[in-house]
Structures are given as structure tokens and as C-alpha cells.
N, C-alpha and C positions, 0 to 999 in steps of 0.2 A: 638217624631216626631216634626219637625219644621213647617210643612205645615199648621196645624190648626191655630197656632198662627200668622203665616205670612199672612194667608188669612184674619183673623180678623183685623189685624193692617192695611193692605193695603186696605181692604174694607172701613175702617173708613175714609180714606183720598182720596178715589177715586173720580175723578172729572167727571163732566157730560159735554159731548161735546155740548149739546144744551144750557145749562144754565151757565156754568162756563167760556166759551169763549166769550169775548165781541164782538160778530159779528157786532153789530150795530154801533161800533166805527170805522168801516173801512173807511180809507181815501185813495182814489185811487191816489191822488197827491203825496203820500209818498211811493209808491211802484214802483220801477224801473223794467224794463225788466230783468236786470241782477239779481236783488234780487229774482224776481218771478221764474226764471229758477233754482236757487239753491234750492228753495222749492221743485220743482219737483224731483231733484236729491236726496234730503233727504227723500222724500216720498218713492222712490223706494228702497233706502238703508234700511229704516226701514222695508220694506216688507220682507227683507231677514231674519227676525226673523222666518219665516216659515221653511226654510231649517235648520236653527240653531236648532229649536225645534225638528225637525225630527232627527237631529244628537244627541241631548241631550237624547231623549227617547231611541234611539238605543243603545247608549254607557252607559246608566245608567239603563239597564233593571233590575239589581239586587237591585236598590234603588227606591222603590215605593214612599218614602217620597219626595225625590228630584224630581222625575218624576211628582208627583202631583203638586209641586210648579210650574212646567213648565206651568200648566194651567193658573196661574196668570201672569207669565212673558210673555207668548205668547199673551195672551189677551191684556195686556197693551202695548206691543210693536206694535202689529198690530193696536191698537187704535191710536198710534202715527202716523203711516202711514195714517190711515183713516182721522185723523184730518187735516193733511197737504193736503191730496187729497181733502177734503171737502173745505178747504180754496181756493184751485185752482178752484174747481167746481163753487164756488160762485163768485169769483173775477177774475180769469184768466182761464176760461174753456178750452182755446186752449192749455194750458200747462198740463192738466190732463194726468197722465201716462195711457197708454193703457194697456189692460190686457196682451198683448204680452210683453210689456216692464216690467211689474211686474213679469210675469212668467219666464222671462229670468234669474232672479236672484235665481230661485229655481232649485238647482242642488245638487247632492250628495256630502257631505263632507266625506273625508276618515276617517275611525275610528281613534281615537286618545285617549291617556290616559285620563281618566275621570278627574283626579285631576289637570292635566295640563290645560285641557280645562276649568275647573271651575275657576282656577286662571286667565286664559286668559280673560275670560268674566267678572270677577270682575274688572280687570284693564280696560277692554273696557267700562264698565259702568262708572267708574270714569272719563275716558277720555271723554265720551259722555256728561256727566254732565257739564264739563268745556267747551266743544265745543259749546253746546247749550246755555250756558250762554253768550258766546262771540257772538253767532249768534243773540241772543236777543238784545245785545248792538249794533250790526252792523245794524240790520234792523231799518228802520225809520217808517214803517207802524204799527200803534198801535195793531192791531189784531194779526199779526204774531209775534210781539214782545211778546205778552202775551202767545201765543201758545208755543213758544220756552222756555219761563220761566216755564210753566207748565210741559212740557215734560222733561226739565232738572231736575226738582225735582223728577219725576218718576225714572229717571236713577240713581239718588243718592240713592233712596230707593232700587232699584234693586241691586246696589253694596252692600248695607247693608245686604240684604238677602243672596247674594252669600257669603259674609263674614261669616255669621252665619253657612253656610254649611261647609265653610273652617274650622271654629273653631270646629265644630262637628267632622270632620275628625281627628283633632289633639287630642281631649280629650275623645271621647266616642266610638271609633271604634277599639280600641286595639293598642298596641305599634307598631306593624308592619305597619299598615296603617298610623299611626302618623308619622313614620319615612319616609315612601314614600311621605306623604303629605308635610313634611318639604322640602324634596328635590324638589318636583314638584313646590311648591310655590316659593321657592327661585330661582329656575332656570328660571321660567317664569317672576318672579319679576325683575330679572336682565335685561332681555330683554325689558320688557314693561316700565321700569323706565329709559331706555336709549334712548328714542325717539329722543332727541336732537342730538344724534350721528348718526342717520340713515337718508338716503335721503327720506324714505317713512314714511307715517303716520302709526304708530303701533296701529292698531285697527283690531279686528277680520275680519271685512269686507274688509280689505286691505291686508290680508295674503293669501298665496296659500294654498288651502285646498283639492285639488284633483289632484294627480299626473298624472292620465291618461288624464286629460284635460289641463294640463299645456301647455302654459302660460295663457290660458283662464279659470283660476280656482280661481279667486278672485271675490267677489261680485262687487267690484268697476269696474273691467274691463268689466263687463257685462252691465254697465249702458249706456244710449245713448251717453253720453260724458265721456269716461273712465278716462280722466285726470282732471275731474272737482274738485276732492277732494283736490288735492294739491293747485290748484288755490284758492279754497274757503278758505283754511287754511292760505295760505301765503299772498294772496293779497286782500281778502275780509274781513273775520272776523279777520284777522291779529293775528293768534294764534302763537305768537312769543315765544322766549326763556323764557320770564317771565312766560307765561302761561304753557309752557311745564314743567318748574320747579315746578309749582303748582301741576301738575298732578303727577310728580315724587315724590314730597314731600308727597302727600297724600297716594300714594302706599307704600312708605317706612314707613310712620308713622303707617299705619294699620298693616303692616307686623311686625313692632317692637312690637306692642301690642299683636298681634296674637301669635308670637313665642318667646315672652319674651326676646327680644334682643334690641339693639340700633343700628338702621340702619339709620344713618344721610345721607349717600351717597350710591350710587350704589356700590361703591367699598367695603363698609362695608358689604353689602348684599352678594356680590360675595365672600368675604372672608368667610362668614358664610357658603355659599353653598359649597365651597371647603373643609371646615372642615367637613361637613356632608359626603362628598365623601370619605375623608380619613378614617372616622369612618366606612364606609360601602363600601369598594372597589368593592365588588361583584355587587353592584347596579350601578356602574359607567358605 
């Protein structure tokens, strides 16, 4: 089981919201209204770990090890939301999300293949790590800069934990599951490493997840300002092609190590995916 070791390692580096955030360094002159509003949107987005956890527990009922790990992931993701809300409570209370605004992002996600969802969230954590690093650079107020640095490090650790569960699927759960995992990881990897080719941000909170609610079935579309994410990425934190390429390279590098291949480009990974489909046409 991975959960006991992951709990121990994450407990060792867990930060304290009272003592590890430099609240007394707040400088009101360095926080604009524009910046403060994006903090509210991120706080609500992080709250969506709640429905994501409900999805994970439902779709992984046969995997108590991974389900136990959700207790760590859920706690830390909700803590991110709480830290951002606490920042607003202290310094911009008029922008604190209401309970109604938070609850609006809690809705059912359709069942999905567990391995594909695992890979999707690994990529999502890699992307969030890079987004929050850029957010820390963009912000000018010292306390929020520190908060984004701290939570970006959490997201990197979460990606590492998901990667360990991906490796487990490949090496210790039998050849059939390993074959399914390779197909799932390469399929989602091609999608998530190709963000520079799509008009939308490829993150789990920006993907459609409930057919019966379409088109109101993404987390982002349920925020008070549904289009904020694209503006935040394009015009505020300036998450340009250089940074998109960093995300893609990180995904491809980890998949290369995970699946004993060399995926320097998305095309390399796609060729690998097609070779798997040729070997197992019944699974196509």
C-alpha cells in the first residue's frame, strides 16, 4: 500500500496556516482590485476538490489504498481554498466567497474510467504547479505571493503521489491492468500535453464532466465570472507558450520514465499510443 508512506512523507512537510504564512507582512498598497478578485476565483476553484473527491471515492470503490490517499489530497486542496479565503477575510472581506458561490461548484461528475481520471489529475496537478508559480510572480503583495508559492509546492507533491499510483498500475496489478494503464495514460497524455493547440485551458476544472448538465457542467462555468480563467492566464499571469511548453515537457518527461520510452514530443507519445492500439485492437 502507498497510503501509509504518502501520509508520513506529506505530514513531514505540511505547512501551518497560522505560522507559515507571513500574515504580518501584508502591504495594502501592493494589492490591486484586479489581483484581489482573482484570489476569490481561485478560492472557489480550489473548493471544487469536494466534488472531485466524491467522484474519486465513487469510481475507486475497489481500491481502498487510493481512496485512503484521498483523505490527504482532499484535506490539502480544501486547505488551499481556506488559505485564500482567509487572506480575503483579513484584507478584502467584501470579496470573500459566499457559501452559495462555493456550493455552486459542487455537482455530480459522470462516472469515468479510473485510470484515465488518474492521469488527468496528474496532469492537472503539474499544470496547477506552474500556474501558481506564475501567479506568485504576477502578484505584488508579499503575503499572497507567499501563499501561491506554498500551494504550488503542494500541487507538485500531489502530482508525485498520483505518479506513484500510476506506476503501481503498471508494475504490480497484473499484465492486463498494465496494458489498460498504458493506453489510458498515453491517451490522456496526448490531450493534456497539447494545450497550446486548444482554445481552452486543459485542466480538470475546465472540462465538461456531466452530460445531463451540459453546457453548465464545468467547474469554471459555475464561477461568478465564468470567463475569468482565460483572462487570468492570457492577460494577467501571462501563461504563454513558453510556460505551456514547460507543462508539456514535464508531462512527457514523466511518461517517458514511467513507460520506459522516449517521448520528446506529443507526436512521439501519440505514435506510442497508436502502437498500443495496433497490439490490442479489441480495446480500441
